[in-house]
N, C-alpha and C positions, 0 to 999 in steps of 0.2 A: 857504390851508392845506397844511401837508406832507403832498406824498404820501405815502401809504399809513396815513395816518391821516383817514381822514375820518368820525369817529363822529358819530352823530348821538344821543348822550344828551344831555337837556337838562343844561345847566350852570349851576346854582343859582348869581343874584346876578349873571349879566351884564345888562354894561353895555348894553342896546338901547332901540331905543325903540320902545313898543309901545302898540298904541292899536286901540280898535276904530271909534272917532268922529274922523275926519281932517279939518283944516281943510284945504283947497285953494288955497295963496296965488298958485301961480305963474300969472298969466293968466288967474284965475278967481276973483276977487274972494273971497267970503266965500262959495262954495258948499259944504257941509257932502257929504261924502263917508264912506256908513255901509257897513258889511260884518253881515252876519247870521249870529247863531250858528247853527251848523248839529249835526243830530244824526247821527254816523257811527261808522266803526272806522277805527284808528288801529292800524301795526303801527312797534313802536320797535326798531331794526335797530343794530347793531355793526359798522361796514364798517371795512376793511380791504384790502389787497393779497396775494393767494395765488399760490402758484407751483403749475403741473403736474407732475405727476410720475407714474412707475409704481408701482402697487399694492407696500406691502411695501419699497417704495423706501427705502434710508438714506443717508442725509451725513452723512459724516463732516468735522469744520472743526475747525479751529485755536480754543482754548479762550483760549489768551494766545500775545502777541507770541514770534515763535520765527521760526528756519531751518529749512528742510525740510533734514533730513540724509541722509534716505533715502526711497525711492519702493521699494517690494517686489513690485508688481506694475502691471501695463500693461491700457490700454484695452482690452477685450474678454475678458479672463482672469477663469476663474470662479474665483471663493472662496469658502473655507467658516467659518462663522462662529468667531469668534476669531481668525483666520489676520490677522497683520497683514499691513497695507497700506501704512504709511509712517512715518516716524520723524523727530519734527521734536526741534529742539535751541535751549535756551535758556541762553544764556550766563554769563548775570545770573543766572538759575536756582540753575545751575552753582555758581556763585561761594559764594552766600547758603548752598546745603547744603553746602559744602565748610567756610567757615565755622560754620555750627551743630554739623558735624563735631568740628571742631577743639576745638569751646567746651565741647562735650560730655565731650569724652576729659578734657581739663583739669578741668572740674567733678567728674567722676568720681574721678579722682587725690587732685582737693583731700579730696573727702567721704571719701576712704579712709584717708587721713591725718588726718581730722579723727576718723574713727573710732575711729581708732589711739591718737590723743591723749586721747580720750573713756576709753580702756579705764586709758590708764593713770591717767587723772585721777581715776577711778574706783577704782582701787586704792589711790591714793594717799591717798583721801579714807576709805575703810575702816580702811587704816594709822592716820591721824590720830584717826580714832573712836576704835576698840580704845587707841592712847596716852592718850587723853584718859581713859577709862574707868581705866585702870591708874593714871595721876597723880591721880586722883578720889579713888580708893580708900586709896594713899599719901597724899594731903593729907588725909584724914579723918583718917588714923591719924597724922598730925602726924609721917612721915616726910618730906617734904616742904616748901615754902614754899609761899604762894600767887604768887609771882609764875612757879614752876616750873607750878601748874596753869591759872595765867591763859593761861601762853606755851603750853601743849596745846590750851586752849580757842580761841585766836587761829590755832594752825595747822588746826586740825579747821574752825572756819569758814574760813580762805581755800582749803582743801580744797573745802571745800564749794563756794564760789565759780568755785572754778576748774573744777568738773563743771559747774556752771548753764552757764558759759562756751562752754564745748568744744560742749555740747548744742545752745545757742544756733547756732552755727555749723552745727551739722553739721544742723539743722534747716534755716535759711536756702540749706544748698548744697542740699539734699533738694528744696527749692523750686525751685531755680535749677534742677536736672537735670531734675525733672518739665517744667517750662516748655519746656526747650529739646529733652525728648523730644516735646511737645506739637508745637513748630514743625517740627520734623523731620519728623513725621507726614504736618502739613499740606505739608511740602514733597513729599514722598515722593507724595502724592496727585498733586501738580501736576507732577510728573515723569512717572508714570504717564499723563497725559493726554498727554504727548508721544508714547507710544506708540499711534499711531489703526490701533484693528482691527475687520474686518466683523463686526458684530452680526447679521447675516444670511448664508445658504447665497445667492449669487448671482453675478450677471457685472458687473465693473467696466464701468461706462459713461461715466464721465469723469475723466479728473487733471488740472484745471486749473492743476497749480503744477510747476515742475521743483526740482530739486535747487538749494540752494543760495539759493531765492527764501526774502524776509523776509517772512512771513505775519503779519497784524494779529489780532487776536480776531474770529470769525466769520467768516474766510476761509474758503471750501469749499475742503477738501483735495481728497476723491474722492466719487464718488456711485455707490453700488450697488444695482444691480436686481433685486426679489427677487423677485417676481411680475406677474402679468398684469393688464393692464385699467391705469385711471389712476386718480387721487387727486387733491386739490388740501391743500395743507399751507399754513397761513396763519399769522405768529405775531401776535396779538392783546395788544395792551398791557394789562399787567396788570391796573393799574385798572380795564379793564374788563371782564376774567373773573370777576367779580359775577355779570353778565349773560349768560354764557354756559352752556349745557350741554349733554351729549350729548343729541341726538334733535331737536335744533333743526333747522328748515329753514332753508335756505340758497340764496340766490341768487347765479346765477356770471354774468358778463357779462365780454368781451373789452373793455381801454379804446379806446374810440372808436369799437364797434361797437354800432349801433344796432338790431341785427335781432331784439333778444330777448335771454333770459336763459335758462339753462341750472339746473336745481332739482337741489341737495344737500342735505344732512345731515350735522350735525356728530354723525364715529364716537367721536374719539379726543381727548381735552383731556390735553396731558403731564401730569404730577404737579408738574415744576418748570419754573420760567422760566429764561430764556436770556437773556445779555445782549444787545444787537445797539445796533447805531451807526445813529442815524438820518441821511438825507440831508443834514442839518444839522451830524453829529459829534456829536451827542447821544445818549450811552448811555444805553437805554431797559432795561426789563425787561418782555420780550415770551414768553408761553405759544403753544408750539405747536399748532396745533387741524388736526385731518385731517378731512378732509372727504369724505364717498364722492359718488359722480354718480348718477344715474339714466340720464343717457344722455351719454356725453363728447361728443356734436354732432363739430366740427372741432378739438377741443384735441388737442394736442401736449404730449411731455412739455417742459418748462423754459419753457412760455405762462405771460408775467404774468397773474392775471386778477384783477377786482373782486370781493371777496365783500360779500354784506349777511346776516348771520346776524339770523334776526328772533327776537329775544329775550321779546318783550313783544305781546301782542296784547288791546287792546280793542273791544268790538263796543257799538253803540247809547250812544255816550259824548257830551258836547257838545265841539263843536269849535269854535276859531278858529284864523285865519294865527296862527303863531308873533309875528313882529314886532308883533302889539295887544297883546301881553303886556309892561307897563312894571315893573321892581323900582325900588322907592325905594331910595336912600341907607340908611336903614332896614332894608332885606332883605326889606320888603312888595311882592307881586305885587298889580299892579291893571289893569284895564282902563278905557276912557272909555264911556260909555254916553251914550246919546241917549235921554232919556227926557222927554215932555210937552213937546218940542220943544226942549229944554235939555241942556245936556252935564255929565255928571257922573262925577267916577273914583268906581271901586268895589275893593274889596279883591276878591282872587279868590285861588283855591288850585288848584294846576296837578299835572297827572300825568304821560304819557309822552309824548314829542314824536317825531315822525319828520322831521323837521328841514322841515316846510312845516308843517304844523298840529301844536296844542298841546291836549292834554287838559285840562278847564276840572271839578274835581270839587267846588268849592264858589263859590259868591259870582253863578252866573248861573243 
């Protein structure tokens, strides 16, 4: 399992071997090994990796591939909220902006020209319409021939078609301009992301980059401490966030440390997910979650910790080992029972799991 993703949520349809009654074949003949269903409590958790930081700490990171162009602060320097800490440069983005600007200037010039041509066409249509009315009166009085009248009518129809053509061109150019302006707005937002400003009053704790360095999306550019005490920041997979809520209990432990765990609580869930690269290079949507600590123990800033967010607890429910439940190719969950000295397979419905046991809600 990839590090940083040890979620214990049950995966529906997982192809695992699930049994309550097991025939033990290896050196045991036909002995029957059974496991009793028990009643107990079970807690489902969402597990991941978190990082200890100072309370109120802010992390500035690159949101796109870029080069560090400026570092306006030094480690240990006090900064105010809104103060520029670093400026990145994305040459590809700059080229895209220049291209959009050039296309927009050209489209706006074409639009002005089309609007002028439309005015001329509308004037020509007005003249042709007046001329048709005049010729019609003369034709009806016998002063001009039918050919003269037909020519005037055709001239008016031609003028109307010219107006419609110019209107279509102007509408097309207007749509193009609107699209270019929207694209320019999106690019401008990305340009703004290249100017990294401190969101809090604090002190620069670290600047792990150098001028001229190429950074990938998600690279930390600066860390700013804005308060006293410690907290844990974890990035939870977006698909697991449906189970996470403010106020839930969290167990926190150091990797490889079996001396117990610290207790925390989910205090903040960020409203927007962020793209993070996994250890395998996979881009994942992860939501930052802040966990407050009842006791910080021996934790220090930048420590990596394991967090287990307790999302659901059920008391006094039927439990069996998770591997005892089998899912058929048709999607039905079953267990094997020993009844009257015989083995039979029965369908069940399951609830939550803690990774070791699984809740049985129907069938047993």
